[in-house]
C-alpha positions as CSV (number, residue, x, y, z in Angstrom):
1,M,6.0,78.3,-219.9
2,F,8.0,78.8,-215.9
3,G,8.2,75.0,-215.2
4,E,9.3,74.4,-218.7
5,W,12.2,77.0,-218.7
6,F,13.3,75.4,-214.9
7,C,12.8,71.6,-216.2
8,Q,14.6,72.2,-219.2
9,N,17.9,74.3,-217.3
10,W,17.3,72.0,-214.1
11,Y,21.2,71.6,-213.5
12,A,22.4,75.4,-214.0
13,N,19.2,76.2,-211.5
14,C,19.9,74.2,-209.0
15,F,23.2,75.4,-209.1
16,T,21.7,79.0,-209.1
17,I,19.5,78.2,-206.3
18,A,22.0,76.9,-204.5
19,T,25.2,79.6,-205.2
20,V,22.5,82.3,-203.6
21,V,21.4,79.8,-200.5
22,A,25.6,79.3,-199.8
23,S,26.4,82.7,-200.2
24,G,22.8,84.2,-198.1
25,L,24.4,82.1,-195.5
26,I,28.3,83.0,-195.8
27,S,26.8,86.5,-195.2
28,W,24.6,85.8,-192.8
29,V,27.5,83.8,-190.6
30,I,30.0,87.1,-191.2
31,S,27.5,89.7,-190.4
32,A,26.7,87.5,-187.1
33,I,30.8,87.5,-186.3
34,Y,30.9,91.0,-187.5
35,Y,27.6,91.7,-184.6
36,R,29.7,89.8,-181.9
37,I,32.2,91.5,-182.2
38,G,30.7,95.3,-182.1
39,N,28.9,94.4,-179.0
40,R,32.1,93.0,-177.3
41,N,33.6,96.3,-178.3
42,N,30.6,98.1,-177.3
43,L,30.7,96.1,-173.9
44,K,34.3,97.1,-173.4
45,S,34.0,100.5,-173.7
46,S,31.0,101.1,-171.7
47,V,31.3,99.0,-169.0
48,I,34.8,97.5,-168.5
49,F,36.9,100.1,-169.1
50,P,35.0,102.5,-166.8
51,V,34.9,99.9,-164.2
52,V,38.9,99.8,-164.3
53,E,39.0,103.2,-164.1
54,L,36.8,103.2,-161.4
55,L,38.6,100.7,-159.4
56,K,41.7,102.5,-159.9
57,E,40.2,105.3,-157.2
58,P,39.6,105.2,-153.8
59,Y,36.3,103.3,-152.8
60,S,33.5,105.7,-151.8
61,E,29.8,105.9,-152.0
62,I,30.2,108.3,-154.8
63,N,32.2,105.8,-156.5
64,Y,30.2,102.6,-155.7
65,K,26.9,105.1,-157.3
66,A,28.8,105.5,-160.6
67,L,29.3,101.7,-160.7
68,C,26.0,101.0,-160.4
69,K,25.1,103.7,-162.9
70,I,27.6,101.3,-164.7
71,S,25.6,98.8,-164.4
72,D,22.7,100.1,-165.4
73,E,24.5,100.5,-168.9
74,Y,22.6,98.5,-172.1
75,S,25.7,96.5,-173.0
76,M,26.2,94.4,-170.0
77,R,23.6,92.8,-171.8
78,Y,26.3,91.1,-173.7
79,M,28.4,89.9,-171.2
80,N,28.0,85.9,-170.7
81,K,27.5,84.6,-167.5
82,R,30.7,83.9,-166.1
83,E,31.3,87.8,-166.6
84,R,27.3,88.7,-164.9
85,K,28.8,87.0,-162.5
86,A,32.2,88.3,-161.7
87,F,30.6,92.0,-161.9
88,N,27.4,91.0,-159.5
89,D,30.2,90.4,-157.4
90,L,32.3,92.9,-157.9
91,Q,29.5,95.4,-156.9
92,S,28.6,93.4,-154.1
93,A,31.3,93.6,-152.4
94,Y,32.0,97.2,-153.2
95,R,29.3,97.8,-151.3
96,D,30.6,96.2,-148.7
97,I,33.5,97.8,-148.5
98,R,32.8,101.2,-150.1
99,S,32.0,102.2,-146.1
100,Y,35.1,100.8,-144.5
101,H,37.3,102.9,-142.5
102,E,40.7,102.7,-141.2
103,N,39.9,102.2,-137.7
104,S,36.6,99.7,-138.0
105,V,39.2,97.8,-140.2
106,N,42.1,98.0,-137.4
107,A,39.3,97.6,-134.6
108,G,37.9,94.2,-136.3
109,I,41.2,92.7,-137.5
110,L,42.3,93.3,-133.3
111,Y,39.0,91.8,-132.1
112,E,39.2,88.6,-134.2
113,Y,43.3,88.4,-133.4
114,F,41.8,88.6,-129.2
115,E,39.4,85.5,-130.4
116,Y,41.9,83.7,-131.9
117,E,44.1,83.9,-129.1
118,L,41.2,83.0,-126.4
119,A,40.4,79.9,-128.1
120,K,44.7,78.6,-128.6
121,N,44.6,78.6,-124.7
122,N,41.3,77.0,-124.7
123,I,39.7,79.9,-123.0
124,K,35.9,79.9,-123.0
125,W,34.7,83.5,-123.0
126,K,30.8,85.0,-123.5
127,S,30.7,88.4,-125.2
128,I,28.6,91.1,-123.3
129,P,26.8,94.0,-124.9
130,V,27.4,97.4,-123.2
131,V,24.2,99.1,-122.9
132,R,24.2,103.1,-122.5
133,P,20.7,104.7,-121.4
134,A,21.1,107.1,-123.5
135,K,22.7,105.5,-127.1
136,G,21.4,102.2,-126.7
137,V,23.8,99.1,-127.5
């Protein structure tokens, strides 16, 4: 009975099936686009904007811990590979410089300049660590 009816109205039924499938695909594509947009907005509001605000503040151990907490956000999964690499590089650099003090940075710069001047004047030298019995190297 169903087969007879379907065959009698073949073109109309095929057209109906095709429009339902096309409508479903279009709906699926629109939903996927809005889902992606929503995920990117969530990423911006819960990861990117807090990181930007964090970078406006001075470097510190507390801010590094806040950056690590931000990196544990669920929204981090919506980053693409390039963004994730940049974030990991930022986190690594922040870890390296969070404990820098101006005096140690200036001493490092002077030491590098000293090495440069010695090399420029073809002076070969070897650094020897100073050992203090009470404090070690």
